[in-house]
N, C-alpha and C positions, 0 to 999 in steps of 0.2 A: 648562505652568504650573509655577511653582516651588513648593517646599515649605518649611515652617517649618524653620529651621536651615540652609538653603542660603545660600551666599555668592554674591553677585551684584555686578556692576558696574552702578551706576546713574548715568548721566550724568556730570557733573563731580564728583559726590559720591564717586566712587571705590568702594571695596569697602564693601558693606553686608551685614549679616546679616538674613535674613527672620525677623522675630520672630513675626509672625502673618499669617494669611490669613483674611479674612472681612469681614463688613459692619462699618461704623463707625457707632456711635451718636452722631451729631453733627448739630447743626442747620445747620451750614455745608457738610456733605457729603451727597451723594446716598446715602441709606440703602438704596437698592435695588441699588447696585453692590457688587462684591467688591473689596477693597483688599489690597495687600501693605503690611504695616507694616515699614518698613526702619529698621535702626539702623546708622548709619555706623560702620565698624569702628575707624577711627582717631580718632573723636570720639564719645565715649559720650553726649554731651549731645544731646538732641533725637531726634525720630522723623520719618520721612518716610512719608506715606501716598500710595500710588500705585495707581490703579485697575488691576486685572489686565488689563483690555481696552484700556488706553491704549497708543497708539503715538507719543505726543508726544516722549518721551525714551527713548533706548535703554536697555534692561536686558538683561543677559546673565549667564549663569553664569560664574564665574571659571574660569581654567585649572585642571585637576587637577594634581597634583604631577608626574605623568608628562608631561603636555602642557607644563608649565612648563619642565621639564628639556630636552625636545626643542626647545622654542622657543629657549631659551638657546643650545643647541648649534647652532642655525641662524642666530644673529644675524649671524655673519660674512657670510652670503649676502644679507642685507637691504640693498638699495640706498639711497643717499641721495637727497635732493631737491635739484636744482640750479636755483635761480631767482635771477636777477640783480636783478630789479626789487623794491624794498623793499615796495611795496604788494601786489604779487602774492605775495611771500613770506609776508606775514602772512595773506593770504586762504588760501593753501595750508596754512599751519599750522592755521588755524581749521577748515578742511574736514577735515583729518586728525584733529583732536580730536573732531569730530562722529561719527566712526566708533567711537570708544572701543575701538580695536583696538591690541593690543600691538605689532604690526608697524609701525603708523603712528607710535607713540611712539618706537620705535627709529629709524625713518627721520628723525624730527625731531631726536633726540639726536645721531645720527651726522652729520647735515647741519650742525647748529650747532657741533658739536665741530670738524669740519674747517674750517668757516667761521671759527671763532675762531682756529685755527692760522694760517690765511691772513692774518687781520687783525693778529695779533700780529707776523707776519713783515713786515707793512707798517707796523708801529708805530702801529696803530689799535686802538681798543677795540671790544669786541663791542657791538652795538646793544642798547638797553634791551628792544626787542621780542624779540630773539633770547634774551637772558638770561631774560626772563619765560617764554617758551615752553619753553626748556630745563629750567627748574625745574619747570614744570607737567608736562612729559612724564616727567621723572624721578619725580616724586611719584606720578603715575598708574601708571607701569610698575612701580616698585619696591614700591608699595603692594600691587598685585595679586600680584606674584611672591612677596612676603614672606608673604602669607596662604597662597598655593598651596604654598609650600615650608616652611611653619611656621617662619619665621625673622623676625627683626626686619628691618623694611624698610630700616633704616640699614646692614645688612650685605649687602644684595642686590647692590649694585654690585661689591663685592669678590668675592662669590661668582661673579658673571658673569665677571669678569676671570680668576679662577682656572680656571674651566671652559674659557674660550677659550684659555688658555695651555697647557692639558693636552694 
């Protein structure tokens, strides 16, 4: 069970801070259940109420600073996804996103980066699907690492490149 003040990844909402844990006094919610009250880190508007016993959407603690640094140092070893069929590619991306795992986000980013290089060499553009998943993967990955490393998420990419070059 998570505690008030913990930072977690909640589904596609990304990083959230647990603001409260307890029963919710509401006519539309089960007042016998215990809920996490989540506040999205990068969007201060709104609250998300999640039953503590729910398994419908993945919720996990974010990486610690040490785990984030070790993860970044191992990015070079993470393999890409190679799928030639467009429909299978999108299904694979969707499945990877369901894990909410940083390794999967890196696999998507690396895959699409190399795919983009190939398409440019063939004088073709990147597909809209690849562009969308690339942005989503970066947003999720850099958002989590930014909080873990106490840095602006817009600076995470450069930080990763610097560590990989060192």
